[in-house]
N, CA, C and O atoms as a printed pandas DataFrame, in Angstrom:
     atom_number atom_name residue_name chain_id  residue_number  x_coord  y_coord  z_coord
0              1         N          MET        A               1   -7.044  190.903  235.897
1              2        CA          MET        A               1   -5.650  191.102  235.586
2              3         C          MET        A               1   -5.430  192.568  235.243
3              4         O          MET        A               1   -6.310  193.217  234.678
4              5         N          ARG        A               2   -4.270  193.083  235.579
5              6        CA          ARG        A               2   -3.922  194.475  235.355
6              7         C          ARG        A               2   -3.540  194.705  233.898
7              8         O          ARG        A               2   -3.168  193.772  233.187
8              9         N          LYS        A               3   -3.638  195.959  233.465
9             10        CA          LYS        A               3   -3.316  196.302  232.086
10            11         C          LYS        A               3   -1.840  196.596  231.872
11            12         O          LYS        A               3   -1.314  196.342  230.789
12            13         N          GLU        A               4   -1.152  197.133  232.898
13            14        CA          GLU        A               4    0.249  197.470  232.706
14            15         C          GLU        A               4    1.121  196.218  232.656
15            16         O          GLU        A               4    0.710  195.133  233.067
16            17         N          LYS        A               5    2.319  196.398  232.146
17            18        CA          LYS        A               5    3.259  195.296  231.996
18            19         C          LYS        A               5    3.840  194.918  233.357
19            20         O          LYS        A               5    4.247  195.793  234.121
20            21         N          PRO        A               6    3.881  193.626  233.664
21            22        CA          PRO        A               6    4.473  193.214  234.940
22            23         C          PRO        A               6    5.994  193.374  234.913
23            24         O          PRO        A               6    6.609  193.361  233.847
24            25         N          ILE        A               7    6.594  193.524  236.103
25            26        CA          ILE        A               7    8.050  193.569  236.169
26            27         C          ILE        A               7    8.627  192.159  236.218
27            28         O          ILE        A               7    9.824  191.971  236.005
28            29         N          ALA        A               8    7.787  191.173  236.496
29            30        CA          ALA        A               8    8.185  189.765  236.445
30            31         C          ALA        A               8    6.936  188.944  236.142
31            32         O          ALA        A               8    5.847  189.251  236.629
32            33         N          GLU        A               9    7.102  187.898  235.335
33            34        CA          GLU        A               9    5.988  186.997  235.014
34            35         C          GLU        A               9    6.543  185.599  234.795
35            36         O          GLU        A               9    7.504  185.409  234.050
36            37         N          VAL        A              10    5.925  184.621  235.458
37            38        CA          VAL        A              10    6.313  183.224  235.294
38            39         C          VAL        A              10    5.059  182.380  235.152
39            40         O          VAL        A              10    4.014  182.702  235.716
40            41         N          THR        A              11    5.172  181.286  234.386
41            42        CA          THR        A              11    4.027  180.420  234.148
42            43         C          THR        A              11    4.441  178.956  234.230
43            44         O          THR        A              11    5.595  178.595  233.997
44            45         N          GLY        A              12    3.477  178.146  234.563
45            46        CA          GLY        A              12    3.705  176.710  234.604
46            47         C          GLY        A              12    2.414  175.975  234.330
47            48         O          GLY        A              12    1.319  176.512  234.499
48            49         N          ILE        A              13    2.567  174.731  233.901
49            50        CA          ILE        A              13    1.419  173.852  233.654
50            51         C          ILE        A              13    1.365  172.832  234.780
51            52         O          ILE        A              13    2.375  172.232  235.149
52            53         N          VAL        A              14    0.174  172.649  235.313
53            54        CA          VAL        A              14   -0.074  171.640  236.334
54            55         C          VAL        A              14   -1.074  170.665  235.725
55            56         O          VAL        A              14   -2.175  171.060  235.340
56            57         N          GLU        A              15   -0.695  169.402  235.639
57            58        CA          GLU        A              15   -1.558  168.408  235.002
58            59         C          GLU        A              15   -2.620  167.921  235.984
59            60         O          GLU        A              15   -2.643  166.760  236.392
60            61         N          ALA        A              16   -3.495  168.853  236.345
61            62        CA          ALA        A              16   -4.609  168.594  237.256
62            63         C          ALA        A              16   -5.726  169.557  236.876
63            64         O          ALA        A              16   -5.468  170.565  236.219
64            65         N          PRO        A              17   -6.964  169.266  237.277
65            66        CA          PRO        A              17   -8.072  170.177  236.962
66            67         C          PRO        A              17   -7.837  171.568  237.566
67            68         O          PRO        A              17   -7.307  171.675  238.672
68            69         N          PRO        A              18   -8.225  172.627  236.855
69            70        CA          PRO        A              18   -8.028  173.988  237.357
70            71         C          PRO        A              18   -8.578  174.217  238.766
71            72         O          PRO        A              18   -7.960  174.921  239.564
72            73         N          THR        A              19   -9.722  173.634  239.072
73            74        CA          THR        A              19  -10.309  173.823  240.407
74            75         C          THR        A              19   -9.407  173.248  241.486
75            76         O          THR        A              19   -9.238  173.863  242.539
76            77         N          ALA        A              20   -8.822  172.075  241.240
77            78        CA          ALA        A              20   -7.912  171.465  242.214
78            79         C          ALA        A              20   -6.651  172.315  242.371
79            80         O          ALA        A              20   -6.136  172.469  243.479
80            81         N          VAL        A              21   -6.160  172.864  241.265
81            82        CA          VAL        A              21   -4.964  173.700  241.311
82            83         C          VAL        A              21   -5.254  174.981  242.091
83            84         O          VAL        A              21   -4.448  175.397  242.923
84            85         N          PHE        A              22   -6.403  175.607  241.825
85            86        CA          PHE        A              22   -6.745  176.823  242.555
86            87         C          PHE        A              22   -6.935  176.545  244.038
87            88         O          PHE        A              22   -6.475  177.326  244.871
88            89         N          ASP        A              23   -7.594  175.462  244.381
89            90        CA          ASP        A              23   -7.779  175.121  245.800
90            91         C          ASP        A              23   -6.437  174.920  246.496
91            92         O          ASP        A              23   -6.252  175.364  247.629
92            93         N          ASP        A              24   -5.496  174.250  245.820
93            94        CA          ASP        A              24   -4.171  174.048  246.399
94            95         C          ASP        A              24   -3.432  175.380  246.544
95            96         O          ASP        A              24   -2.803  175.639  247.570
96            97         N          LEU        A              25   -3.512  176.212  245.520
97            98        CA          LEU        A              25   -2.881  177.529  245.569
98            99         C          LEU        A              25   -3.450  178.360  246.721
99           100         O          LEU        A              25   -2.701  178.976  247.479
100          101         N          ALA        A              26   -4.767  178.372  246.846
101          102        CA          ALA        A              26   -5.417  179.126  247.921
102          103         C          ALA        A              26   -4.982  178.606  249.289
103          104         O          ALA        A              26   -4.735  179.387  250.208
104          105         N          GLY        A              27   -4.890  177.294  249.417
105          106        CA          GLY        A              27   -4.438  176.716  250.685
106          107         C          GLY        A              27   -3.014  177.115  251.029
107          108         O          GLY        A              27   -2.677  177.271  252.203
108          109         N          ALA        A              28   -2.174  177.281  250.012
109          110        CA          ALA        A              28   -0.783  177.657  250.236
110          111         C          ALA        A              28   -0.617  179.158  250.511
111          112         O          ALA        A              28    0.256  179.557  251.282
112          113         N          LEU        A              29   -1.454  179.982  249.880
113          114        CA          LEU        A              29   -1.284  181.431  249.982
114          115         C          LEU        A              29   -2.149  182.117  251.038
115          116         O          LEU        A              29   -1.756  183.144  251.592
116          117         N          LEU        A              30   -3.315  181.558  251.315
117          118        CA          LEU        A              30   -4.289  182.269  252.135
118          119         C          LEU        A              30   -4.377  181.711  253.552
119          120         O          LEU        A              30   -4.474  180.498  253.738
120          121         N          PRO        A              31   -4.344  182.588  254.543
121          122        CA          PRO        A              31   -4.451  182.150  255.931
122          123         C          PRO        A              31   -5.882  181.779  256.293
123          124         O          PRO        A              31   -6.833  182.387  255.804
124          125         N          GLY        A              32   -6.024  180.798  257.136
125          126        CA          GLY        A              32   -7.321  180.466  257.707
126          127         C          GLY        A              32   -8.388  180.031  256.725
127          128         O          GLY        A              32   -9.571  180.025  257.068
128          129         N          GLY        A              33   -8.006  179.672  255.526
129          130        CA          GLY        A              33   -8.974  179.173  254.561
130          131         C          GLY        A              33   -9.867  180.240  253.946
131          132         O          GLY        A              33  -10.801  179.901  253.220
132          133         N          THR        A              34   -9.609  181.534  254.215
133          134        CA          THR        A              34  -10.409  182.592  253.605
134          135         C          THR        A              34  -10.163  182.569  252.116
135          136         O          THR        A              34   -9.018  182.664  251.676
136          137         N          ARG        A              35  -11.233  182.444  251.321
137          138        CA          ARG        A              35  -11.017  182.254  249.899
138          139         C          ARG        A              35  -11.856  183.156  249.009
139          140         O          ARG        A              35  -11.905  182.929  247.801
140          141         N          THR        A              36  -12.505  184.149  249.546
141          142        CA          THR        A              36  -13.273  185.048  248.695
142          143         C          THR        A              36  -13.169  186.472  249.219
143          144         O          THR        A              36  -12.911  186.701  250.401
144          145         N          GLY        A              37  -13.374  187.423  248.316
145          146        CA          GLY        A              37  -13.444  188.819  248.716
146          147         C          GLY        A              37  -12.104  189.477  248.916
147          148         O          GLY        A              37  -11.073  189.033  248.412
148          149         N          ARG        A              38  -12.161  190.562  249.677
149          150        CA          ARG        A              38  -10.978  191.387  249.952
150          151         C          ARG        A              38  -10.789  191.445  251.454
151          152         O          ARG        A              38  -11.747  191.662  252.196
152          153         N          PHE        A              39   -9.553  191.253  251.909
153          154        CA          PHE        A              39   -9.268  191.268  253.336
154          155         C          PHE        A              39   -7.800  191.610  253.553
155          156         O          PHE        A              39   -7.008  191.609  252.610
156          157         N          THR        A              40   -7.446  191.897  254.788
157          158        CA          THR        A              40   -6.083  192.258  255.156
158          159         C          THR        A              40   -5.484  191.149  255.992
159          160         O          THR        A              40   -6.160  190.553  256.831
160          161         N          VAL        A              41   -4.194  190.871  255.756
161          162        CA          VAL        A              41   -3.480  189.868  256.542
162          163         C          VAL        A              41   -2.185  190.478  257.066
163          164         O          VAL        A              41   -1.600  191.359  256.435
164          165         N          GLU        A              42   -1.748  190.005  258.219
165          166        CA          GLU        A              42   -0.429  190.385  258.727
166          167         C          GLU        A              42    0.522  189.296  258.245
167          168         O          GLU        A              42    0.535  188.188  258.781
168          169         N          ASP        A              43    1.322  189.624  257.224
169          170        CA          ASP        A              43    2.193  188.615  256.639
170          171         C          ASP        A              43    3.578  188.558  257.286
171          172         O          ASP        A              43    4.268  187.543  257.192
172          173         N          LEU        A              44    3.975  189.629  257.931
173          174        CA          LEU        A              44    5.189  189.686  258.755
174          175         C          LEU        A              44    4.838  190.529  259.977
175          176         O          LEU        A              44    3.926  191.353  259.909
176          177         N          PRO        A              45    5.536  190.341  261.082
177          178        CA          PRO        A              45    5.224  191.174  262.243
178          179         C          PRO        A              45    5.301  192.667  261.892
179          180         O          PRO        A              45    6.337  193.160  261.444
180          181         N          GLY        A              46    4.195  193.365  262.102
181          182        CA          GLY        A              46    4.132  194.788  261.829
182          183         C          GLY        A              46    3.917  195.150  260.367
183          184         O          GLY        A              46    3.933  196.332  260.027
184          185         N          HIS        A              47    3.718  194.181  259.503
185          186        CA          HIS        A              47    3.512  194.447  258.073
186          187         C          HIS        A              47    2.233  193.767  257.611
187          188         O          HIS        A              47    2.038  192.573  257.838
188          189         N          THR        A              48    1.366  194.528  256.967
189          190        CA          THR        A              48    0.121  193.953  256.462
190          191         C          THR        A              48    0.061  194.069  254.946
191          192         O          THR        A              48    0.697  194.933  254.343
192          193         N          SER        A              49   -0.709  193.190  254.358
193          194        CA          SER        A              49   -0.972  193.207  252.922
194          195         C          SER        A              49   -2.468  193.061  252.712
195          196         O          SER        A              49   -3.173  192.478  253.536
196          197         N          THR        A              50   -2.936  193.594  251.606
197          198        CA          THR        A              50   -4.332  193.442  251.215
198          199         C          THR        A              50   -4.419  192.288  250.222
199          200         O          THR        A              50   -3.644  192.218  249.268
200          201         N          VAL        A              51   -5.358  191.396  250.454
201          202        CA          VAL        A              51   -5.557  190.228  249.600
202          203         C          VAL        A              51   -6.911  190.356  248.928
203          204         O          VAL        A              51   -7.898  190.724  249.566
204          205         N          GLU        A              52   -6.954  190.053  247.647
205          206        CA          GLU        A              52   -8.201  190.016  246.896
206          207         C          GLU        A              52   -8.303  188.658  246.215
207          208         O          GLU        A              52   -7.366  188.199  245.562
208          209         N          VAL        A              53   -9.461  188.025  246.381
209          210        CA          VAL        A              53   -9.711  186.747  245.722
210          211         C          VAL        A              53  -10.953  186.911  244.868
211          212         O          VAL        A              53  -12.048  187.146  245.379
212          213         N          THR        A              54  -10.771  186.785  243.553
213          214        CA          THR        A              54  -11.881  186.889  242.607
214          215         C          THR        A              54  -11.734  185.800  241.566
215          216         O          THR        A              54  -10.673  185.651  240.960
216          217         N          GLY        A              55  -12.789  185.046  241.357
217          218        CA          GLY        A              55  -12.717  183.964  240.379
218          219         C          GLY        A              55  -11.576  183.026  240.701
219          220         O          GLY        A              55  -11.504  182.486  241.805
220          221         N          HIS        A              56  -10.687  182.828  239.749
221          222        CA          HIS        A              56   -9.511  181.988  239.949
222          223         C          HIS        A              56   -8.236  182.820  239.994
223          224         O          HIS        A              56   -7.201  182.417  239.464
224          225         N          THR        A              57   -8.322  183.996  240.638
225          226        CA          THR        A              57   -7.165  184.880  240.796
226          227         C          THR        A              57   -7.026  185.294  242.253
227          228         O          THR        A              57   -8.005  185.638  242.915
228          229         N          ILE        A              58   -5.788  185.254  242.741
229          230        CA          ILE        A              58   -5.460  185.723  244.085
230          231         C          ILE        A              58   -4.430  186.837  243.923
231          232         O          ILE        A              58   -3.392  186.641  243.291
232          233         N          SER        A              59   -4.719  188.003  244.494
233          234        CA          SER        A              59   -3.809  189.149  244.430
234          235         C          SER        A              59   -3.405  189.531  245.844
235          236         O          SER        A              59   -4.229  189.546  246.758
236          237         N          VAL        A              60   -2.135  189.837  246.007
237          238        CA          VAL        A              60   -1.603  190.279  247.299
238          239         C          VAL        A              60   -0.873  191.591  247.050
239          240         O          VAL        A              60    0.044  191.658  246.231
240          241         N          GLN        A              61   -1.294  192.642  247.771
241          242        CA          GLN        A              61   -0.673  193.951  247.605
242          243         C          GLN        A              61   -0.209  194.447  248.957
243          244         O          GLN        A              61   -0.982  194.495  249.914
244          245         N          GLY        A              62    1.085  194.823  249.029
245          246        CA          GLY        A              62    1.628  195.297  250.291
246          247         C          GLY        A              62    2.842  196.173  250.077
247          248         O          GLY        A              62    3.447  196.184  249.006
248          249         N          GLY        A              63    3.181  196.903  251.113
249          250        CA          GLY        A              63    4.276  197.845  250.969
250          251         C          GLY        A              63    3.852  198.980  250.053
251          252         O          GLY        A              63    2.668  199.126  249.751
252          253         N          TRP        A              64    4.786  199.764  249.620
253          254        CA          TRP        A              64    4.448  200.938  248.814
254          255         C          TRP        A              64    4.429  200.656  247.324
255          256         O          TRP        A              64    4.013  201.509  246.540
256          257         N          TRP        A              65    4.878  199.463  246.916
257          258        CA          TRP        A              65    4.972  199.234  245.474
258          259         C          TRP        A              65    4.502  197.858  245.017
259          260         O          TRP        A              65    4.165  197.709  243.842
260          261         N          TYR        A              66    4.460  196.852  245.875
261          262        CA          TYR        A              66    4.313  195.452  245.451
262          263         C          TYR        A              66    2.868  195.009  245.255
263          264         O          TYR        A              66    2.005  195.263  246.095
264          265         N          ARG        A              67    2.624  194.346  244.135
265          266        CA          ARG        A              67    1.377  193.625  243.915
266          267         C          ARG        A              67    1.723  192.336  243.176
267          268         O          ARG        A              67    2.283  192.375  242.081
268          269         N          GLY        A              68    1.393  191.205  243.771
269          270        CA          GLY        A              68    1.589  189.904  243.144
270          271         C          GLY        A              68    0.241  189.309  242.810
271          272         O          GLY        A              68   -0.671  189.320  243.637
272          273         N          GLU        A              69    0.109  188.789  241.598
273          274        CA          GLU        A              69   -1.139  188.151  241.162
274          275         C          GLU        A              69   -0.839  186.731  240.710
275          276         O          GLU        A              69    0.093  186.488  239.944
276          277         N          TRP        A              70   -1.647  185.800  241.199
277          278        CA          TRP        A              70   -1.581  184.404  240.794
278          279         C          TRP        A              70   -2.925  184.061  240.162
279          280         O          TRP        A              70   -3.976  184.323  240.748
280          281         N          SER        A              71   -2.892  183.486  238.987
281          282        CA          SER        A              71   -4.150  183.091  238.352
282          283         C          SER        A              71   -4.033  181.660  237.835
283          284         O          SER        A              71   -2.952  181.177  237.499
284          285         N          VAL        A              72   -5.180  181.010  237.788
285          286        CA          VAL        A              72   -5.273  179.641  237.283
286          287         C          VAL        A              72   -6.257  179.656  236.122
287          288         O          VAL        A              72   -7.395  180.105  236.258
288          289         N          GLU        A              73   -5.800  179.159  234.984
289          290        CA          GLU        A              73   -6.619  179.129  233.778
290          291         C          GLU        A              73   -6.652  177.703  233.223
291          292         O          GLU        A              73   -5.695  176.950  233.403
292          293         N          PRO        A              74   -7.736  177.329  232.555
293          294        CA          PRO        A              74   -7.759  176.011  231.917
294          295         C          PRO        A              74   -6.662  175.892  230.854
295          296         O          PRO        A              74   -6.323  176.870  230.188
296          297         N          HIS        A              75   -6.124  174.704  230.708
297          298        CA          HIS        A              75   -5.093  174.407  229.713
298          299         C          HIS        A              75   -5.359  172.994  229.189
299          300         O          HIS        A              75   -5.881  172.164  229.933
300          301         N          PRO        A              76   -5.020  172.698  227.944
301          302        CA          PRO        A              76   -5.275  171.351  227.419
302          303         C          PRO        A              76   -4.662  170.226  228.259
303          304         O          PRO        A              76   -5.160  169.101  228.242
304          305         N          ARG        A              77   -3.584  170.525  228.994
305          306        CA          ARG        A              77   -2.944  169.498  229.822
306          307         C          ARG        A              77   -3.375  169.576  231.283
307          308         O          ARG        A              77   -2.851  168.838  232.117
308          309         N          GLY        A              78   -4.317  170.457  231.605
309          310        CA          GLY        A              78   -4.786  170.604  232.985
310          311         C          GLY        A              78   -5.052  172.053  233.309
311          312         O          GLY        A              78   -6.112  172.590  232.986
312          313         N          ALA        A              79   -4.068  172.697  233.960
313          314        CA          ALA        A              79   -4.237  174.099  234.349
314          315         C          ALA        A              79   -2.952  174.867  234.086
315          316         O          ALA        A              79   -1.847  174.343  234.228
316          317         N          LEU        A              80   -3.127  176.123  233.698
317          318        CA          LEU        A              80   -2.006  177.040  233.524
318          319         C          LEU        A              80   -1.969  177.938  234.756
319          320         O          LEU        A              80   -2.936  178.643  235.043
320          321         N          LEU        A              81   -0.864  177.913  235.477
321          322        CA          LEU        A              81   -0.668  178.744  236.654
322          323         C          LEU        A              81    0.247  179.899  236.250
323          324         O          LEU        A              81    1.342  179.680  235.732
324          325         N          VAL        A              82   -0.211  181.133  236.490
325          326        CA          VAL        A              82    0.547  182.321  236.107
326          327         C          VAL        A              82    0.762  183.188  237.343
327          328         O          VAL        A              82   -0.164  183.433  238.116
328          329         N          HIS        A              83    2.000  183.647  237.516
329          330        CA          HIS        A              83    2.320  184.582  238.602
330          331         C          HIS        A              83    2.937  185.827  237.988
331          332         O          HIS        A              83    3.911  185.749  237.240
332          333         N          ARG        A              84    2.354  186.981  238.315
333          334        CA          ARG        A              84    2.847  188.272  237.818
334          335         C          ARG        A              84    3.117  189.192  239.002
335          336         O          ARG        A              84    2.378  189.190  239.987
336          337         N          VAL        A              85    4.185  189.978  238.894
337          338        CA          VAL        A              85    4.513  190.973  239.910
338          339         C          VAL        A              85    4.466  192.345  239.250
339          340         O          VAL        A              85    5.053  192.557  238.189
340          341         N          PHE        A              86    3.754  193.279  239.896
341          342        CA          PHE        A              86    3.572  194.626  239.373
342          343         C          PHE        A              86    4.135  195.660  240.338
343          344         O          PHE        A              86    4.134  195.465  241.553
344          345         N          ASN        A              87    4.615  196.759  239.775
345          346        CA          ASN        A              87    4.995  197.936  240.541
346          347         C          ASN        A              87    3.753  198.820  240.579
347          348         O          ASN        A              87    3.360  199.380  239.556
348          349         N          VAL        A              88    3.132  198.950  241.756
349          350        CA          VAL        A              88    1.898  199.731  241.884
350          351         C          VAL        A              88    2.118  201.006  242.701
351          352         O          VAL        A              88    1.170  201.578  243.239
352          353         N          ALA        A              89    3.370  201.444  242.786
353          354        CA          ALA        A              89    3.668  202.665  243.541
354          355         C          ALA        A              89    2.873  203.834  242.970
355          356         O          ALA        A              89    2.818  204.023  241.755
356          357         N          GLN        A              90    2.263  204.610  243.846
357          358        CA          GLN        A              90    1.492  205.772  243.429
358          359         C          GLN        A              90    2.388  206.998  243.244
359          360         O          GLN        A              90    2.129  207.851  242.395
360          361         N          ARG        A              91    3.438  207.068  244.050
361          362        CA          ARG        A              91    4.387  208.172  243.962
362          363         C          ARG        A              91    5.784  207.589  243.852
363          364         O          ARG        A              91    6.059  206.501  244.359
364          365         N          MET        A              92    6.640  208.306  243.201
365          366        CA          MET        A              92    8.038  207.885  243.039
366          367         C          MET        A              92    8.150  206.484  242.457
367          368         O          MET        A              92    9.015  205.699  242.848
368          369         N          ARG        A              93    7.274  206.188  241.527
369          370        CA          ARG        A              93    7.259  204.881  240.873
370          371         C          ARG        A              93    8.635  204.521  240.314
371          372         O          ARG        A              93    9.062  203.369  240.381
372          373         N          TRP        A              94    9.309  205.507  239.771
373          374        CA          TRP        A              94   10.634  205.312  239.192
374          375         C          TRP        A              94   11.654  204.892  240.242
375          376         O          TRP        A              94   12.688  204.312  239.908
376          377         N          GLY        A              95   11.368  205.182  241.515
377          378        CA          GLY        A              95   12.315  204.892  242.581
378          379         C          GLY        A              95   12.278  203.464  243.086
379          380         O          GLY        A              95   13.151  203.051  243.849
380          381         N          VAL        A              96   11.273  202.703  242.667
381          382        CA          VAL        A              96   11.143  201.331  243.174
382          383         C          VAL        A              96   12.402  200.517  242.888
383          384         O          VAL        A              96   12.962  199.940  243.820
384          385         N          PRO        A              97   12.868  200.445  241.649
385          386        CA          PRO        A              97   14.088  199.662  241.408
386          387         C          PRO        A              97   15.308  200.215  242.152
387          388         O          PRO        A              97   16.164  199.448  242.592
388          389         N          LEU        A              98   15.391  201.539  242.294
389          390        CA          LEU        A              98   16.530  202.127  242.992
390          391         C          LEU        A              98   16.498  201.821  244.487
391          392         O          LEU        A              98   17.535  201.571  245.102
392          393         N          ALA        A              99   15.305  201.844  245.061
393          394        CA          ALA        A              99   15.168  201.614  246.504
394          395         C          ALA        A              99   15.291  200.141  246.866
395          396         O          ALA        A              99   15.522  199.803  248.027
396          397         N          ASN        A             100   15.142  199.282  245.900
397          398        CA          ASN        A             100   15.174  197.841  246.150
398          399         C          ASN        A             100   16.346  197.226  245.397
399          400         O          ASN        A             100   16.191  196.757  244.270
400          401         N          ARG        A             101   17.484  197.229  246.008
401          402        CA          ARG        A             101   18.674  196.698  245.338
402          403         C          ARG        A             101   18.502  195.243  244.928
403          404         O          ARG        A             101   19.200  194.766  244.033
404          405         N          PHE        A             102   17.588  194.538  245.565
405          406        CA          PHE        A             102   17.368  193.141  245.202
406          407         C          PHE        A             102   16.781  193.007  243.802
407          408         O          PHE        A             102   16.662  191.887  243.304
408          409         N          PHE        A             103   16.415  194.093  243.156
409          410        CA          PHE        A             103   15.889  194.010  241.798
410          411         C          PHE        A             103   16.916  193.437  240.833
411          412         O          PHE        A             103   16.548  192.896  239.790
412          413         N          VAL        A             104   18.198  193.549  241.164
413          414        CA          VAL        A             104   19.192  192.873  240.351
414          415         C          VAL        A             104   18.953  191.389  240.563
415          416         O          VAL        A             104   19.172  190.874  241.660
416          417         N          GLY        A             105   18.518  190.719  239.554
417          418        CA          GLY        A             105   18.186  189.301  239.671
418          419         C          GLY        A             105   16.774  189.036  240.160
419          420         O          GLY        A             105   16.432  187.885  240.428
420          421         N          PHE        A             106   15.935  190.073  240.285
421          422        CA          PHE        A             106   14.580  189.899  240.819
422          423         C          PHE        A             106   13.770  188.906  239.980
423          424         O          PHE        A             106   13.116  188.020  240.530
424          425         N          ALA        A             107   13.811  189.051  238.650
425          426        CA          ALA        A             107   13.038  188.149  237.781
426          427         C          ALA        A             107   13.517  186.707  237.947
427          428         O          ALA        A             107   12.704  185.785  238.014
428          429         N          ALA        A             108   14.839  186.511  238.012
429          430        CA          ALA        A             108   15.380  185.156  238.188
430          431         C          ALA        A             108   14.987  184.581  239.546
431          432         O          ALA        A             108   14.645  183.402  239.644
432          433         N          ASP        A             109   15.032  185.408  240.595
433          434        CA          ASP        A             109   14.626  184.942  241.923
434          435         C          ASP        A             109   13.140  184.590  241.954
435          436         O          ASP        A             109   12.738  183.601  242.567
436          437         N          THR        A             110   12.330  185.412  241.283
437          438        CA          THR        A             110   10.893  185.141  241.214
438          439         C          THR        A             110   10.658  183.816  240.501
439          440         O          THR        A             110    9.829  183.017  240.936
440          441         N          ARG        A             111   11.373  183.579  239.422
441          442        CA          ARG        A             111   11.243  182.334  238.654
442          443         C          ARG        A             111   11.652  181.119  239.495
443          444         O          ARG        A             111   10.975  180.091  239.476
444          445         N          ARG        A             112   12.765  181.245  240.234
445          446        CA          ARG        A             112   13.207  180.127  241.079
446          447         C          ARG        A             112   12.184  179.809  242.164
447          448         O          ARG        A             112   11.861  178.643  242.397
448          449         N          GLY        A             113   11.671  180.850  242.831
449          450        CA          GLY        A             113   10.667  180.627  243.867
450          451         C          GLY        A             113    9.403  180.005  243.314
451          452         O          GLY        A             113    8.824  179.109  243.928
452          453         N          PHE        A             114    8.973  180.481  242.151
453          454        CA          PHE        A             114    7.785  179.922  241.503
454          455         C          PHE        A             114    8.028  178.460  241.149
455          456         O          PHE        A             114    7.165  177.613  241.383
456          457         N          ALA        A             115    9.200  178.156  240.584
457          458        CA          ALA        A             115    9.520  176.776  240.201
458          459         C          ALA        A             115    9.488  175.847  241.417
459          460         O          ALA        A             115    8.953  174.741  241.345
460          461         N          ASP        A             116   10.064  176.303  242.533
461          462        CA          ASP        A             116   10.054  175.492  243.761
462          463         C          ASP        A             116    8.620  175.241  244.220
463          464         O          ASP        A             116    8.265  174.116  244.575
464          465         N          ASN        A             117    7.797  176.290  244.213
465          466        CA          ASN        A             117    6.399  176.139  244.636
466          467         C          ASN        A             117    5.608  175.272  243.669
467          468         O          ASN        A             117    4.715  174.533  244.084
468          469         N          LEU        A             118    5.928  175.358  242.384
469          470        CA          LEU        A             118    5.255  174.529  241.384
470          471         C          LEU        A             118    5.543  173.047  241.639
471          472         O          LEU        A             118    4.637  172.217  241.571
472          473         N          VAL        A             119    6.794  172.721  241.930
473          474        CA          VAL        A             119    7.173  171.328  242.235
474          475         C          VAL        A             119    6.437  170.851  243.487
475          476         O          VAL        A             119    5.923  169.732  243.516
476          477         N          GLN        A             120    6.384  171.693  244.519
477          478        CA          GLN        A             120    5.670  171.317  245.745
478          479         C          GLN        A             120    4.192  171.077  245.464
479          480         O          GLN        A             120    3.596  170.147  246.007
480          481         N          MET        A             121    3.597  171.921  244.611
481          482        CA          MET        A             121    2.193  171.741  244.254
482          483         C          MET        A             121    2.004  170.402  243.552
483          484         O          MET        A             121    1.053  169.678  243.845
484          485         N          GLY        A             122    2.893  170.071  242.640
485          486        CA          GLY        A             122    2.818  168.782  241.951
486          487         C          GLY        A             122    2.876  167.614  242.912
487          488         O          GLY        A             122    2.161  166.626  242.743
488          489         N          HIS        A             123    3.739  167.727  243.937
489          490        CA          HIS        A             123    3.820  166.661  244.953
490          491         C          HIS        A             123    2.512  166.569  245.734
491          492         O          HIS        A             123    1.999  165.474  245.964
492          493         N          ARG        A             124    1.972  167.719  246.143
493          494        CA          ARG        A             124    0.723  167.708  246.916
494          495         C          ARG        A             124   -0.434  167.131  246.107
495          496         O          ARG        A             124   -1.262  166.387  246.632
496          497         N          LEU        A             125   -0.483  167.484  244.815
497          498        CA          LEU        A             125   -1.600  167.030  243.969
498          499         C          LEU        A             125   -1.318  165.682  243.304
499          500         O          LEU        A             125   -2.217  165.093  242.705
500          501         N          GLY        A             126   -0.102  165.196  243.400
501          502        CA          GLY        A             126    0.259  163.917  242.804
502          503         C          GLY        A             126    0.201  163.937  241.279
503          504         O          GLY        A             126   -0.311  163.005  240.660
504          505         N          CYS        A             127    0.727  165.000  240.679
505          506        CA          CYS        A             127    0.662  165.118  239.222
506          507         C          CYS        A             127    1.919  165.790  238.679
507          508         O          CYS        A             127    2.644  166.454  239.419
508          509         N          PRO        A             128    2.173  165.616  237.383
509          510        CA          PRO        A             128    3.313  166.300  236.772
510          511         C          PRO        A             128    3.075  167.805  236.662
511          512         O          PRO        A             128    1.939  168.264  236.539
512          513         N          VAL        A             129    4.171  168.560  236.711
513          514        CA          VAL        A             129    4.148  170.003  236.505
514          515         C          VAL        A             129    5.262  170.361  235.525
515          516         O          VAL        A             129    6.244  169.631  235.386
516          517         N          HIS        A             130    5.095  171.488  234.855
517          518        CA          HIS        A             130    6.060  171.908  233.855
518          519         C          HIS        A             130    6.239  173.421  233.927
519          520         O          HIS        A             130    5.277  174.170  233.754
520          521         N          LEU        A             131    7.460  173.870  234.180
521          522        CA          LEU        A             131    7.768  175.296  234.170
522          523         C          LEU        A             131    7.889  175.734  232.717
523          524         O          LEU        A             131    8.602  175.108  231.933
524          525         N          MET        A             132    7.196  176.806  232.359
525          526        CA          MET        A             132    7.216  177.293  230.981
526          527         C          MET        A             132    8.422  178.214  230.795
527          528         O          MET        A             132    8.885  178.843  231.746
528          529         N          ALA        A             133    8.918  178.285  229.576
529          530        CA          ALA        A             133   10.024  179.178  229.252
530          531         C          ALA        A             133    9.560  180.625  229.378
531          532         O          ALA        A             133    8.401  180.934  229.101
532          533         N          PRO        A             134   10.459  181.512  229.796
533          534        CA          PRO        A             134   10.076  182.940  229.906
534          535         C          PRO        A             134    9.674  183.498  228.552
535          536         O          PRO        A             134   10.172  183.068  227.512
536          537         N          ARG        A             135    8.761  184.464  228.584
537          538        CA          ARG        A             135    8.332  185.111  227.328
538          539         C          ARG        A             135    9.285  186.199  226.950
539          540         O          ARG        A             135    9.096  186.858  225.928
């Protein structure tokens, strides 16, 4: 996990073993079943991202600023799923919000997308899920 503060962070509880949650997450995020190491994927025509899989964390970095990290941790009710988005721009870091007008509502959009994916994961795993309140 990175040391700097994320620009968006959402968490949820999945009432299933952490290994099952991570396997489901990997199946949803990773192409071709690749589940270890560092590799590049073409996520949109003409656009590539670097993916890193270490332990129970999947990181996707692409474009000039974006890094998304998903991690699965043990929780008393099953597994805690955490998604964080970081601004990793090396230059003009301050320009990321200005260049991306979608940042208005970005945290809310990230939360909605995470919530939708959390519900889908619960359906796939046949277990309850719970979206946590923002910190």
